PDB file of N, CA, C, O and CB in Angstrom:
ATOM      1  N   MET A   1      -7.428  22.683 -20.775  1.00  0.00           N
ATOM      2  CA  MET A   1      -7.937  21.515 -20.203  1.00  0.00           C
ATOM      3  C   MET A   1      -8.330  20.450 -21.255  1.00  0.00           C
ATOM      4  O   MET A   1      -8.946  20.799 -22.262  1.00  0.00           O
ATOM      5  CB  MET A   1      -9.086  21.870 -19.358  1.00  0.00           C
ATOM      6  N   LYS A   2      -7.980  19.136 -21.041  1.00  0.00           N
ATOM      7  CA  LYS A   2      -8.540  18.255 -22.009  1.00  0.00           C
ATOM      8  C   LYS A   2      -9.971  18.102 -22.020  1.00  0.00           C
ATOM      9  O   LYS A   2     -10.664  18.305 -21.024  1.00  0.00           O
ATOM     10  CB  LYS A   2      -8.004  17.034 -21.870  1.00  0.00           C
ATOM     11  N   ALA A   3     -10.486  17.690 -23.316  1.00  0.00           N
ATOM     12  CA  ALA A   3     -11.898  17.511 -23.459  1.00  0.00           C
ATOM     13  C   ALA A   3     -12.305  16.233 -22.963  1.00  0.00           C
ATOM     14  O   ALA A   3     -13.461  16.033 -22.591  1.00  0.00           O
ATOM     15  CB  ALA A   3     -12.321  17.658 -24.817  1.00  0.00           C
ATOM     16  N   ASN A   4     -11.371  15.315 -22.939  1.00  0.00           N
ATOM     17  CA  ASN A   4     -11.774  13.891 -22.512  1.00  0.00           C
ATOM     18  C   ASN A   4     -11.406  13.743 -21.090  1.00  0.00           C
ATOM     19  O   ASN A   4     -10.395  14.250 -20.605  1.00  0.00           O
ATOM     20  CB  ASN A   4     -11.057  12.738 -23.378  1.00  0.00           C
ATOM     21  N   VAL A   5     -12.311  12.989 -20.402  1.00  0.00           N
ATOM     22  CA  VAL A   5     -12.105  12.734 -18.925  1.00  0.00           C
ATOM     23  C   VAL A   5     -12.307  11.223 -18.685  1.00  0.00           C
ATOM     24  O   VAL A   5     -13.258  10.633 -19.198  1.00  0.00           O
ATOM     25  CB  VAL A   5     -13.145  13.609 -18.004  1.00  0.00           C
ATOM     26  N   GLN A   6     -11.447  10.633 -17.940  1.00  0.00           N
ATOM     27  CA  GLN A   6     -11.719   9.244 -17.487  1.00  0.00           C
ATOM     28  C   GLN A   6     -12.027   9.324 -16.057  1.00  0.00           C
ATOM     29  O   GLN A   6     -11.433  10.067 -15.276  1.00  0.00           O
ATOM     30  CB  GLN A   6     -10.530   8.267 -17.742  1.00  0.00           C
ATOM     31  N   ALA A   7     -12.993   8.515 -15.743  1.00  0.00           N
ATOM     32  CA  ALA A   7     -13.274   8.443 -14.255  1.00  0.00           C
ATOM     33  C   ALA A   7     -13.507   6.985 -13.784  1.00  0.00           C
ATOM     34  O   ALA A   7     -14.021   6.158 -14.537  1.00  0.00           O
ATOM     35  CB  ALA A   7     -14.553   9.315 -13.892  1.00  0.00           C
ATOM     36  N   ARG A   8     -13.150   6.713 -12.624  1.00  0.00           N
ATOM     37  CA  ARG A   8     -13.413   5.410 -12.037  1.00  0.00           C
ATOM     38  C   ARG A   8     -14.604   5.534 -11.150  1.00  0.00           C
ATOM     39  O   ARG A   8     -14.523   6.288 -10.180  1.00  0.00           O
ATOM     40  CB  ARG A   8     -12.202   4.873 -11.261  1.00  0.00           C
ATOM     41  N   LEU A   9     -15.670   4.891 -11.374  1.00  0.00           N
ATOM     42  CA  LEU A   9     -16.932   4.952 -10.614  1.00  0.00           C
ATOM     43  C   LEU A   9     -16.972   3.752  -9.664  1.00  0.00           C
ATOM     44  O   LEU A   9     -16.667   2.619 -10.034  1.00  0.00           O
ATOM     45  CB  LEU A   9     -18.193   4.954 -11.579  1.00  0.00           C
ATOM     46  N   ASP A  10     -17.370   4.061  -8.403  1.00  0.00           N
ATOM     47  CA  ASP A  10     -17.749   3.037  -7.484  1.00  0.00           C
ATOM     48  C   ASP A  10     -19.045   2.242  -7.981  1.00  0.00           C
ATOM     49  O   ASP A  10     -19.683   2.693  -8.932  1.00  0.00           O
ATOM     50  CB  ASP A  10     -17.986   3.688  -6.096  1.00  0.00           C
ATOM     51  N   ARG A  11     -19.373   1.255  -7.450  1.00  0.00           N
ATOM     52  CA  ARG A  11     -20.564   0.486  -7.880  1.00  0.00           C
ATOM     53  C   ARG A  11     -21.854   1.299  -7.687  1.00  0.00           C
ATOM     54  O   ARG A  11     -22.761   1.179  -8.511  1.00  0.00           O
ATOM     55  CB  ARG A  11     -20.660  -0.847  -7.086  1.00  0.00           C
ATOM     56  N   ARG A  12     -21.965   2.074  -6.693  1.00  0.00           N
ATOM     57  CA  ARG A  12     -23.209   2.921  -6.581  1.00  0.00           C
ATOM     58  C   ARG A  12     -23.382   3.962  -7.585  1.00  0.00           C
ATOM     59  O   ARG A  12     -24.479   4.224  -8.077  1.00  0.00           O
ATOM     60  CB  ARG A  12     -23.259   3.578  -5.304  1.00  0.00           C
ATOM     61  N   SER A  13     -22.152   4.634  -7.927  1.00  0.00           N
ATOM     62  CA  SER A  13     -22.232   5.667  -8.833  1.00  0.00           C
ATOM     63  C   SER A  13     -22.476   5.064 -10.279  1.00  0.00           C
ATOM     64  O   SER A  13     -23.163   5.668 -11.103  1.00  0.00           O
ATOM     65  CB  SER A  13     -20.957   6.520  -8.740  1.00  0.00           C
ATOM     66  N   GLN A  14     -21.898   3.884 -10.536  1.00  0.00           N
ATOM     67  CA  GLN A  14     -22.161   3.252 -11.894  1.00  0.00           C
ATOM     68  C   GLN A  14     -23.548   2.887 -12.013  1.00  0.00           C
ATOM     69  O   GLN A  14     -24.111   3.035 -13.097  1.00  0.00           O
ATOM     70  CB  GLN A  14     -21.315   2.012 -12.147  1.00  0.00           C
ATOM     71  N   VAL A  15     -24.200   2.394 -10.947  1.00  0.00           N
ATOM     72  CA  VAL A  15     -25.581   1.877 -11.022  1.00  0.00           C
ATOM     73  C   VAL A  15     -26.489   3.222 -11.414  1.00  0.00           C
ATOM     74  O   VAL A  15     -27.352   3.237 -12.292  1.00  0.00           O
ATOM     75  CB  VAL A  15     -26.052   1.131  -9.496  1.00  0.00           C
ATOM     76  N   ALA A  16     -26.085   4.401 -10.529  1.00  0.00           N
ATOM     77  CA  ALA A  16     -26.810   5.604 -10.711  1.00  0.00           C
ATOM     78  C   ALA A  16     -26.700   6.137 -12.288  1.00  0.00           C
ATOM     79  O   ALA A  16     -27.667   6.595 -12.896  1.00  0.00           O
ATOM     80  CB  ALA A  16     -26.233   6.677  -9.659  1.00  0.00           C
ATOM     81  N   LEU A  17     -25.485   6.014 -12.797  1.00  0.00           N
ATOM     82  CA  LEU A  17     -25.264   6.459 -14.137  1.00  0.00           C
ATOM     83  C   LEU A  17     -26.053   5.717 -15.141  1.00  0.00           C
ATOM     84  O   LEU A  17     -26.618   6.303 -16.065  1.00  0.00           O
ATOM     85  CB  LEU A  17     -23.872   6.369 -14.466  1.00  0.00           C
ATOM     86  N   GLU A  18     -26.108   4.280 -14.956  1.00  0.00           N
ATOM     87  CA  GLU A  18     -26.744   3.412 -15.862  1.00  0.00           C
ATOM     88  C   GLU A  18     -28.363   3.731 -15.757  1.00  0.00           C
ATOM     89  O   GLU A  18     -29.102   3.728 -16.742  1.00  0.00           O
ATOM     90  CB  GLU A  18     -26.346   1.854 -15.498  1.00  0.00           C
ATOM     91  N   ARG A  19     -28.760   3.983 -14.518  1.00  0.00           N
ATOM     92  CA  ARG A  19     -30.203   4.293 -14.390  1.00  0.00           C
ATOM     93  C   ARG A  19     -30.504   5.633 -15.023  1.00  0.00           C
ATOM     94  O   ARG A  19     -31.543   5.680 -15.682  1.00  0.00           O
ATOM     95  CB  ARG A  19     -30.646   4.300 -12.903  1.00  0.00           C
ATOM     96  N   LEU A  20     -29.808   6.677 -14.941  1.00  0.00           N
ATOM     97  CA  LEU A  20     -30.050   7.870 -15.560  1.00  0.00           C
ATOM     98  C   LEU A  20     -29.900   7.801 -17.127  1.00  0.00           C
ATOM     99  O   LEU A  20     -30.618   8.480 -17.861  1.00  0.00           O
ATOM    100  CB  LEU A  20     -29.154   8.859 -14.970  1.00  0.00           C
ATOM    101  N   VAL A  21     -28.958   6.971 -17.589  1.00  0.00           N
ATOM    102  CA  VAL A  21     -28.855   6.747 -19.044  1.00  0.00           C
ATOM    103  C   VAL A  21     -30.133   6.091 -19.491  1.00  0.00           C
ATOM    104  O   VAL A  21     -30.723   6.542 -20.472  1.00  0.00           O
ATOM    105  CB  VAL A  21     -27.608   5.865 -19.423  1.00  0.00           C
ATOM    106  N   ARG A  22     -30.601   5.040 -18.821  1.00  0.00           N
ATOM    107  CA  ARG A  22     -31.888   4.379 -19.204  1.00  0.00           C
ATOM    108  C   ARG A  22     -33.122   5.237 -19.103  1.00  0.00           C
ATOM    109  O   ARG A  22     -33.997   5.206 -19.968  1.00  0.00           O
ATOM    110  CB  ARG A  22     -32.104   3.189 -18.359  1.00  0.00           C
ATOM    111  N   CYS A  23     -33.180   6.006 -18.028  1.00  0.00           N
ATOM    112  CA  CYS A  23     -34.360   6.896 -17.869  1.00  0.00           C
ATOM    113  C   CYS A  23     -34.439   8.094 -18.794  1.00  0.00           C
ATOM    114  O   CYS A  23     -35.496   8.444 -19.319  1.00  0.00           O
ATOM    115  CB  CYS A  23     -34.396   7.398 -16.497  1.00  0.00           C
ATOM    116  N   LEU A  24     -33.342   8.675 -18.963  1.00  0.00           N
ATOM    117  CA  LEU A  24     -33.350   9.947 -19.658  1.00  0.00           C
ATOM    118  C   LEU A  24     -33.220   9.597 -21.204  1.00  0.00           C
ATOM    119  O   LEU A  24     -33.702  10.360 -22.042  1.00  0.00           O
ATOM    120  CB  LEU A  24     -32.138  10.918 -19.121  1.00  0.00           C
ATOM    121  N   GLY A  25     -32.594   8.493 -21.547  1.00  0.00           N
ATOM    122  CA  GLY A  25     -32.316   8.142 -22.888  1.00  0.00           C
ATOM    123  C   GLY A  25     -31.073   8.987 -23.382  1.00  0.00           C
ATOM    124  O   GLY A  25     -30.916   9.219 -24.581  1.00  0.00           O
ATOM    125  N   TRP A  26     -30.289   9.390 -22.518  1.00  0.00           N
ATOM    126  CA  TRP A  26     -29.028  10.220 -22.897  1.00  0.00           C
ATOM    127  C   TRP A  26     -27.884   9.274 -22.974  1.00  0.00           C
ATOM    128  O   TRP A  26     -28.003   8.123 -22.555  1.00  0.00           O
ATOM    129  CB  TRP A  26     -28.684  11.398 -21.824  1.00  0.00           C
ATOM    130  N   SER A  27     -26.683   9.759 -23.540  1.00  0.00           N
ATOM    131  CA  SER A  27     -25.479   8.995 -23.471  1.00  0.00           C
ATOM    132  C   SER A  27     -24.829   9.202 -21.976  1.00  0.00           C
ATOM    133  O   SER A  27     -25.158  10.134 -21.243  1.00  0.00           O
ATOM    134  CB  SER A  27     -24.474   9.471 -24.674  1.00  0.00           C
ATOM    135  N   PRO A  28     -24.010   8.357 -21.684  1.00  0.00           N
ATOM    136  CA  PRO A  28     -23.257   8.526 -20.377  1.00  0.00           C
ATOM    137  C   PRO A  28     -22.573   9.866 -20.423  1.00  0.00           C
ATOM    138  O   PRO A  28     -22.645  10.627 -19.458  1.00  0.00           O
ATOM    139  CB  PRO A  28     -22.174   7.358 -20.131  1.00  0.00           C
ATOM    140  N   SER A  29     -21.956  10.156 -21.443  1.00  0.00           N
ATOM    141  CA  SER A  29     -21.357  11.568 -21.520  1.00  0.00           C
ATOM    142  C   SER A  29     -22.163  12.649 -21.231  1.00  0.00           C
ATOM    143  O   SER A  29     -21.808  13.491 -20.407  1.00  0.00           O
ATOM    144  CB  SER A  29     -20.865  11.852 -22.761  1.00  0.00           C
ATOM    145  N   ARG A  30     -23.294  12.720 -21.868  1.00  0.00           N
ATOM    146  CA  ARG A  30     -24.377  13.776 -21.590  1.00  0.00           C
ATOM    147  C   ARG A  30     -24.700  13.792 -20.137  1.00  0.00           C
ATOM    148  O   ARG A  30     -24.683  14.861 -19.527  1.00  0.00           O
ATOM    149  CB  ARG A  30     -25.710  13.503 -22.407  1.00  0.00           C
ATOM    150  N   VAL A  31     -24.990  12.680 -19.550  1.00  0.00           N
ATOM    151  CA  VAL A  31     -25.346  12.650 -18.114  1.00  0.00           C
ATOM    152  C   VAL A  31     -24.323  13.249 -17.225  1.00  0.00           C
ATOM    153  O   VAL A  31     -24.625  14.008 -16.304  1.00  0.00           O
ATOM    154  CB  VAL A  31     -25.583  11.268 -17.672  1.00  0.00           C
ATOM    155  N   VAL A  32     -22.949  12.854 -17.550  1.00  0.00           N
ATOM    156  CA  VAL A  32     -21.833  13.573 -16.851  1.00  0.00           C
ATOM    157  C   VAL A  32     -21.681  14.930 -17.098  1.00  0.00           C
ATOM    158  O   VAL A  32     -21.330  15.693 -16.198  1.00  0.00           O
ATOM    159  CB  VAL A  32     -20.625  13.026 -17.140  1.00  0.00           C
ATOM    160  N   ARG A  33     -21.932  15.342 -18.335  1.00  0.00           N
ATOM    161  CA  ARG A  33     -21.907  16.919 -18.641  1.00  0.00           C
ATOM    162  C   ARG A  33     -22.883  17.537 -17.902  1.00  0.00           C
ATOM    163  O   ARG A  33     -22.545  18.514 -17.234  1.00  0.00           O
ATOM    164  CB  ARG A  33     -22.156  17.317 -20.121  1.00  0.00           C
ATOM    165  N   GLU A  34     -24.116  17.140 -17.881  1.00  0.00           N
ATOM    166  CA  GLU A  34     -25.205  17.798 -17.197  1.00  0.00           C
ATOM    167  C   GLU A  34     -24.987  17.785 -15.663  1.00  0.00           C
ATOM    168  O   GLU A  34     -25.388  18.694 -14.936  1.00  0.00           O
ATOM    169  CB  GLU A  34     -26.534  17.118 -17.562  1.00  0.00           C
ATOM    170  N   GLY A  35     -24.362  16.751 -15.249  1.00  0.00           N
ATOM    171  CA  GLY A  35     -24.042  16.822 -13.691  1.00  0.00           C
ATOM    172  C   GLY A  35     -23.086  17.761 -13.398  1.00  0.00           C
ATOM    173  O   GLY A  35     -23.155  18.389 -12.341  1.00  0.00           O
ATOM    174  N   VAL A  36     -22.154  17.951 -14.231  1.00  0.00           N
ATOM    175  CA  VAL A  36     -21.046  18.962 -14.117  1.00  0.00           C
ATOM    176  C   VAL A  36     -21.670  20.409 -14.116  1.00  0.00           C
ATOM    177  O   VAL A  36     -21.470  21.238 -13.228  1.00  0.00           O
ATOM    178  CB  VAL A  36     -19.983  18.796 -15.355  1.00  0.00           C
ATOM    179  N   ARG A  37     -22.472  20.603 -15.259  1.00  0.00           N
ATOM    180  CA  ARG A  37     -23.091  21.864 -15.316  1.00  0.00           C
ATOM    181  C   ARG A  37     -23.984  22.177 -14.181  1.00  0.00           C
ATOM    182  O   ARG A  37     -23.962  23.341 -13.782  1.00  0.00           O
ATOM    183  CB  ARG A  37     -23.805  21.972 -16.507  1.00  0.00           C
ATOM    184  N   LEU A  38     -24.857  21.231 -13.524  1.00  0.00           N
ATOM    185  CA  LEU A  38     -25.583  21.539 -12.430  1.00  0.00           C
ATOM    186  C   LEU A  38     -24.785  21.769 -11.173  1.00  0.00           C
ATOM    187  O   LEU A  38     -25.209  22.571 -10.341  1.00  0.00           O
ATOM    188  CB  LEU A  38     -26.504  20.548 -12.248  1.00  0.00           C
ATOM    189  N   LEU A  39     -23.628  21.102 -10.977  1.00  0.00           N
ATOM    190  CA  LEU A  39     -22.964  21.426  -9.850  1.00  0.00           C
ATOM    191  C   LEU A  39     -22.249  22.820 -10.012  1.00  0.00           C
ATOM    192  O   LEU A  39     -22.049  23.490  -8.999  1.00  0.00           O
ATOM    193  CB  LEU A  39     -22.028  20.325  -9.528  1.00  0.00           C
ATOM    194  N   ALA A  40     -21.876  23.258 -11.189  1.00  0.00           N
ATOM    195  CA  ALA A  40     -21.308  24.471 -11.379  1.00  0.00           C
ATOM    196  C   ALA A  40     -22.382  25.615 -11.094  1.00  0.00           C
ATOM    197  O   ALA A  40     -22.039  26.647 -10.519  1.00  0.00           O
ATOM    198  CB  ALA A  40     -20.733  24.516 -12.777  1.00  0.00           C
ATOM    199  N   ALA A  41     -23.578  25.418 -11.479  1.00  0.00           N
ATOM    200  CA  ALA A  41     -24.607  26.281 -11.208  1.00  0.00           C
ATOM    201  C   ALA A  41     -24.926  26.373  -9.667  1.00  0.00           C
ATOM    202  O   ALA A  41     -25.233  27.455  -9.164  1.00  0.00           O
ATOM    203  CB  ALA A  41     -25.780  25.848 -11.992  1.00  0.00           C
ATOM    204  N   CYS A  42     -24.849  25.258  -8.958  1.00  0.00           N
ATOM    205  CA  CYS A  42     -25.040  25.348  -7.540  1.00  0.00           C
ATOM    206  C   CYS A  42     -24.042  26.077  -6.831  1.00  0.00           C
ATOM    207  O   CYS A  42     -24.385  26.853  -5.938  1.00  0.00           O
ATOM    208  CB  CYS A  42     -25.124  24.100  -6.984  1.00  0.00           C
ATOM    209  N   TYR A  43     -22.788  25.907  -7.142  1.00  0.00           N
ATOM    210  CA  TYR A  43     -21.620  26.560  -6.508  1.00  0.00           C
ATOM    211  C   TYR A  43     -21.331  27.843  -6.934  1.00  0.00           C
ATOM    212  O   TYR A  43     -20.628  28.589  -6.251  1.00  0.00           O
ATOM    213  CB  TYR A  43     -20.477  25.841  -6.680  1.00  0.00           C
ATOM    214  N   GLY A  44     -21.895  28.237  -8.202  1.00  0.00           N
ATOM    215  CA  GLY A  44     -21.673  29.625  -8.707  1.00  0.00           C
ATOM    216  C   GLY A  44     -20.192  29.972  -8.856  1.00  0.00           C
ATOM    217  O   GLY A  44     -19.326  29.101  -8.771  1.00  0.00           O
ATOM    218  N   SER A  45     -19.922  31.235  -9.074  1.00  0.00           N
ATOM    219  CA  SER A  45     -18.694  31.715  -9.201  1.00  0.00           C
ATOM    220  C   SER A  45     -18.011  31.939  -7.897  1.00  0.00           C
ATOM    221  O   SER A  45     -18.674  32.279  -6.917  1.00  0.00           O
ATOM    222  CB  SER A  45     -18.747  32.851  -9.949  1.00  0.00           C
ATOM    223  N   HIS A  46     -16.699  31.765  -7.829  1.00  0.00           N
ATOM    224  CA  HIS A  46     -15.932  31.964  -6.485  1.00  0.00           C
ATOM    225  C   HIS A  46     -15.529  33.476  -6.397  1.00  0.00           C
ATOM    226  O   HIS A  46     -14.338  33.783  -6.446  1.00  0.00           O
ATOM    227  CB  HIS A  46     -14.539  30.984  -6.398  1.00  0.00           C
ATOM    228  N   SER A  47     -16.441  34.357  -6.277  1.00  0.00           N
ATOM    229  CA  SER A  47     -16.185  35.659  -6.061  1.00  0.00           C
ATOM    230  C   SER A  47     -15.837  35.937  -4.642  1.00  0.00           C
ATOM    231  O   SER A  47     -16.275  35.175  -3.781  1.00  0.00           O
ATOM    232  CB  SER A  47     -17.270  36.415  -6.482  1.00  0.00           C
ATOM    233  N   ARG A  48     -15.131  36.901  -4.327  1.00  0.00           N
ATOM    234  CA  ARG A  48     -14.845  37.198  -2.917  1.00  0.00           C
ATOM    235  C   ARG A  48     -15.989  37.848  -2.283  1.00  0.00           C
ATOM    236  O   ARG A  48     -16.765  38.562  -2.918  1.00  0.00           O
ATOM    237  CB  ARG A  48     -13.640  38.061  -2.765  1.00  0.00           C
ATOM    238  N   LYS A  49     -16.098  37.603  -1.014  1.00  0.00           N
ATOM    239  CA  LYS A  49     -17.148  38.161  -0.240  1.00  0.00           C
ATOM    240  C   LYS A  49     -16.907  39.688  -0.089  1.00  0.00           C
ATOM    241  O   LYS A  49     -15.802  40.171   0.156  1.00  0.00           O
ATOM    242  CB  LYS A  49     -17.234  37.452   1.131  1.00  0.00           C
ATOM    243  N   ARG A  50     -17.999  40.367  -0.252  1.00  0.00           N
ATOM    244  CA  ARG A  50     -17.978  41.916  -0.216  1.00  0.00           C
ATOM    245  C   ARG A  50     -18.226  42.294   1.116  1.00  0.00           C
ATOM    246  O   ARG A  50     -19.024  41.649   1.797  1.00  0.00           O
ATOM    247  CB  ARG A  50     -19.026  42.612  -1.144  1.00  0.00           C
ATOM    248  N   VAL A  51     -17.571  43.364   1.599  1.00  0.00           N
ATOM    249  CA  VAL A  51     -18.000  44.087   2.909  1.00  0.00           C
ATOM    250  C   VAL A  51     -19.184  44.901   2.655  1.00  0.00           C
ATOM    251  O   VAL A  51     -19.176  45.745   1.759  1.00  0.00           O
ATOM    252  CB  VAL A  51     -16.875  45.025   3.496  1.00  0.00           C
ATOM    253  N   ILE A  52     -20.238  44.684   3.420  1.00  0.00           N
ATOM    254  CA  ILE A  52     -21.600  45.454   3.195  1.00  0.00           C
ATOM    255  C   ILE A  52     -21.279  47.006   3.378  1.00  0.00           C
ATOM    256  O   ILE A  52     -20.759  47.438   4.407  1.00  0.00           O
ATOM    257  CB  ILE A  52     -22.833  44.948   4.344  1.00  0.00           C
ATOM    258  N   GLY A  53     -21.582  47.695   2.446  1.00  0.00           N
ATOM    259  CA  GLY A  53     -21.411  49.165   2.566  1.00  0.00           C
ATOM    260  C   GLY A  53     -20.078  49.735   2.076  1.00  0.00           C
ATOM    261  O   GLY A  53     -19.918  50.952   1.985  1.00  0.00           O
ATOM    262  N   GLN A  54     -19.141  48.873   1.768  1.00  0.00           N
ATOM    263  CA  GLN A  54     -17.871  49.251   1.339  1.00  0.00           C
ATOM    264  C   GLN A  54     -18.041  50.167   0.177  1.00  0.00           C
ATOM    265  O   GLN A  54     -18.735  49.806  -0.773  1.00  0.00           O
ATOM    266  CB  GLN A  54     -17.030  48.068   1.008  1.00  0.00           C
ATOM    267  N   GLY A  55     -17.459  51.321   0.190  1.00  0.00           N
ATOM    268  CA  GLY A  55     -17.411  52.272  -0.905  1.00  0.00           C
ATOM    269  C   GLY A  55     -18.721  52.990  -1.262  1.00  0.00           C
ATOM    270  O   GLY A  55     -18.896  53.484  -2.376  1.00  0.00           O
ATOM    271  N   ARG A  56     -19.614  53.032  -0.303  1.00  0.00           N
ATOM    272  CA  ARG A  56     -20.915  53.497  -0.497  1.00  0.00           C
ATOM    273  C   ARG A  56     -21.130  54.862   0.219  1.00  0.00           C
ATOM    274  O   ARG A  56     -22.114  55.554  -0.043  1.00  0.00           O
ATOM    275  CB  ARG A  56     -21.886  52.457  -0.019  1.00  0.00           C
ATOM    276  N   PHE A  57     -20.274  55.200   1.047  1.00  0.00           N
ATOM    277  CA  PHE A  57     -20.342  56.474   1.753  1.00  0.00           C
ATOM    278  C   PHE A  57     -19.300  57.403   1.536  1.00  0.00           C
ATOM    279  O   PHE A  57     -18.121  57.051   1.590  1.00  0.00           O
ATOM    280  CB  PHE A  57     -20.400  56.276   3.081  1.00  0.00           C
ATOM    281  N   ALA A  58     -19.701  58.741   1.257  1.00  0.00           N
ATOM    282  CA  ALA A  58     -18.688  59.649   0.888  1.00  0.00           C
ATOM    283  C   ALA A  58     -18.409  60.549   2.130  1.00  0.00           C
ATOM    284  O   ALA A  58     -19.349  61.214   2.565  1.00  0.00           O
ATOM    285  CB  ALA A  58     -19.116  60.472  -0.376  1.00  0.00           C
ATOM    286  N   SER A  59     -17.229  60.620   2.715  1.00  0.00           N
ATOM    287  CA  SER A  59     -16.918  61.443   3.833  1.00  0.00           C
ATOM    288  C   SER A  59     -16.340  62.791   3.394  1.00  0.00           C
ATOM    289  O   SER A  59     -16.364  63.793   4.109  1.00  0.00           O
ATOM    290  CB  SER A  59     -15.967  60.726   4.737  1.00  0.00           C
ATOM    291  N   GLY A  60     -15.787  62.733   2.088  1.00  0.00           N
ATOM    292  CA  GLY A  60     -15.306  64.079   1.606  1.00  0.00           C
ATOM    293  C   GLY A  60     -13.772  64.014   1.893  1.00  0.00           C
ATOM    294  O   GLY A  60     -13.071  64.900   1.403  1.00  0.00           O
ATOM    295  N   LEU A  61     -13.180  63.005   2.672  1.00  0.00           N
ATOM    296  CA  LEU A  61     -11.756  62.946   2.964  1.00  0.00           C
ATOM    297  C   LEU A  61     -11.267  61.724   2.349  1.00  0.00           C
ATOM    298  O   LEU A  61     -11.617  60.624   2.777  1.00  0.00           O
ATOM    299  CB  LEU A  61     -11.441  62.979   4.458  1.00  0.00           C
ATOM    300  N   PRO A  62     -10.399  61.877   1.273  1.00  0.00           N
ATOM    301  CA  PRO A  62      -9.838  60.758   0.584  1.00  0.00           C
ATOM    302  C   PRO A  62      -9.008  59.864   1.373  1.00  0.00           C
ATOM    303  O   PRO A  62      -8.950  58.686   1.019  1.00  0.00           O
ATOM    304  CB  PRO A  62      -9.095  61.197  -0.484  1.00  0.00           C
ATOM    305  N   ASP A  63      -8.346  60.259   2.407  1.00  0.00           N
ATOM    306  CA  ASP A  63      -7.468  59.486   3.166  1.00  0.00           C
ATOM    307  C   ASP A  63      -8.039  59.253   4.540  1.00  0.00           C
ATOM    308  O   ASP A  63      -7.266  59.149   5.492  1.00  0.00           O
ATOM    309  CB  ASP A  63      -6.144  60.128   3.231  1.00  0.00           C
ATOM    310  N   LEU A  64      -9.310  59.168   4.702  1.00  0.00           N
ATOM    311  CA  LEU A  64     -10.001  59.114   6.020  1.00  0.00           C
ATOM    312  C   LEU A  64      -9.479  57.825   6.894  1.00  0.00           C
ATOM    313  O   LEU A  64      -9.316  57.956   8.107  1.00  0.00           O
ATOM    314  CB  LEU A  64     -11.638  59.027   5.761  1.00  0.00           C
ATOM    315  N   GLY A  65      -9.237  56.636   6.268  1.00  0.00           N
ATOM    316  CA  GLY A  65      -8.988  55.427   7.008  1.00  0.00           C
ATOM    317  C   GLY A  65      -7.476  55.349   7.174  1.00  0.00           C
ATOM    318  O   GLY A  65      -7.060  54.495   7.957  1.00  0.00           O
ATOM    319  N   SER A  66      -6.596  56.127   6.541  1.00  0.00           N
ATOM    320  CA  SER A  66      -5.236  55.948   6.668  1.00  0.00           C
ATOM    321  C   SER A  66      -4.369  57.122   7.306  1.00  0.00           C
ATOM    322  O   SER A  66      -3.211  56.945   7.684  1.00  0.00           O
ATOM    323  CB  SER A  66      -4.780  55.653   5.375  1.00  0.00           C
ATOM    324  N   ASN A  67      -4.931  58.140   7.374  1.00  0.00           N
ATOM    325  CA  ASN A  67      -4.349  59.417   7.906  1.00  0.00           C
ATOM    326  C   ASN A  67      -4.525  59.365   9.493  1.00  0.00           C
ATOM    327  O   ASN A  67      -5.645  59.288   9.998  1.00  0.00           O
ATOM    328  CB  ASN A  67      -5.120  60.764   7.236  1.00  0.00           C
ATOM    329  N   LYS A  68      -3.359  59.411  10.244  1.00  0.00           N
ATOM    330  CA  LYS A  68      -3.436  59.216  11.623  1.00  0.00           C
ATOM    331  C   LYS A  68      -4.182  60.506  12.282  1.00  0.00           C
ATOM    332  O   LYS A  68      -4.733  60.451  13.381  1.00  0.00           O
ATOM    333  CB  LYS A  68      -1.966  58.978  12.193  1.00  0.00           C
ATOM    334  N   LYS A  69      -4.133  61.552  11.552  1.00  0.00           N
ATOM    335  CA  LYS A  69      -4.789  62.705  12.190  1.00  0.00           C
ATOM    336  C   LYS A  69      -6.357  62.594  12.198  1.00  0.00           C
ATOM    337  O   LYS A  69      -7.043  63.122  13.074  1.00  0.00           O
ATOM    338  CB  LYS A  69      -4.362  64.000  11.450  1.00  0.00           C
ATOM    339  N   HIS A  70      -6.842  61.902  11.207  1.00  0.00           N
ATOM    340  CA  HIS A  70      -8.334  61.521  11.246  1.00  0.00           C
ATOM    341  C   HIS A  70      -8.789  60.476  12.091  1.00  0.00           C
ATOM    342  O   HIS A  70      -9.959  60.367  12.460  1.00  0.00           O
ATOM    343  CB  HIS A  70      -8.772  61.146  10.002  1.00  0.00           C
ATOM    344  N   LEU A  71      -7.726  59.592  12.445  1.00  0.00           N
ATOM    345  CA  LEU A  71      -8.081  58.395  13.356  1.00  0.00           C
ATOM    346  C   LEU A  71      -7.814  58.719  14.767  1.00  0.00           C
ATOM    347  O   LEU A  71      -8.016  57.904  15.668  1.00  0.00           O
ATOM    348  CB  LEU A  71      -7.270  57.107  12.992  1.00  0.00           C
ATOM    349  N   ARG A  72      -7.336  59.971  14.972  1.00  0.00           N
ATOM    350  CA  ARG A  72      -7.111  60.247  16.463  1.00  0.00           C
ATOM    351  C   ARG A  72      -8.466  60.093  17.408  1.00  0.00           C
ATOM    352  O   ARG A  72      -9.475  60.741  17.131  1.00  0.00           O
ATOM    353  CB  ARG A  72      -6.537  61.789  16.601  1.00  0.00           C
ATOM    354  N   GLY A  73      -8.426  59.318  18.381  1.00  0.00           N
ATOM    355  CA  GLY A  73      -9.537  59.280  19.234  1.00  0.00           C
ATOM    356  C   GLY A  73     -10.589  58.200  18.745  1.00  0.00           C
ATOM    357  O   GLY A  73     -11.613  57.939  19.378  1.00  0.00           O
ATOM    358  N   PHE A  74     -10.254  57.648  17.639  1.00  0.00           N
ATOM    359  CA  PHE A  74     -11.311  56.682  17.140  1.00  0.00           C
ATOM    360  C   PHE A  74     -11.327  55.361  17.955  1.00  0.00           C
ATOM    361  O   PHE A  74     -10.266  54.794  18.213  1.00  0.00           O
ATOM    362  CB  PHE A  74     -11.059  56.340  15.611  1.00  0.00           C
ATOM    363  N   GLY A  75     -12.473  54.889  18.344  1.00  0.00           N
ATOM    364  CA  GLY A  75     -12.606  53.672  19.113  1.00  0.00           C
ATOM    365  C   GLY A  75     -12.466  53.921  20.701  1.00  0.00           C
ATOM    366  O   GLY A  75     -12.376  52.968  21.475  1.00  0.00           O
ATOM    367  N   ARG A  76     -12.455  55.121  21.092  1.00  0.00           N
ATOM    368  CA  ARG A  76     -12.326  55.344  22.587  1.00  0.00           C
ATOM    369  C   ARG A  76     -13.710  55.746  23.088  1.00  0.00           C
ATOM    370  O   ARG A  76     -13.888  55.988  24.282  1.00  0.00           O
ATOM    371  CB  ARG A  76     -11.219  56.497  22.955  1.00  0.00           C
TER     372      ARG A  76
END
């Protein structure tokens, strides 16, 4: 990914950027970098949702969920 990014800001975003630069004493680049870092922290990693309890119980039967013999009568 390129290290340089160009962005077109609407007037409201431009005013907010200018205000942050003035208040924080940072460069516009630093404000944008910190904004990206904060958004990344809020959304975290995109890991798949885990099924609660999956792989935590030992039945002693390695093919419990796939062998039709073990599934006979299940759910009735």
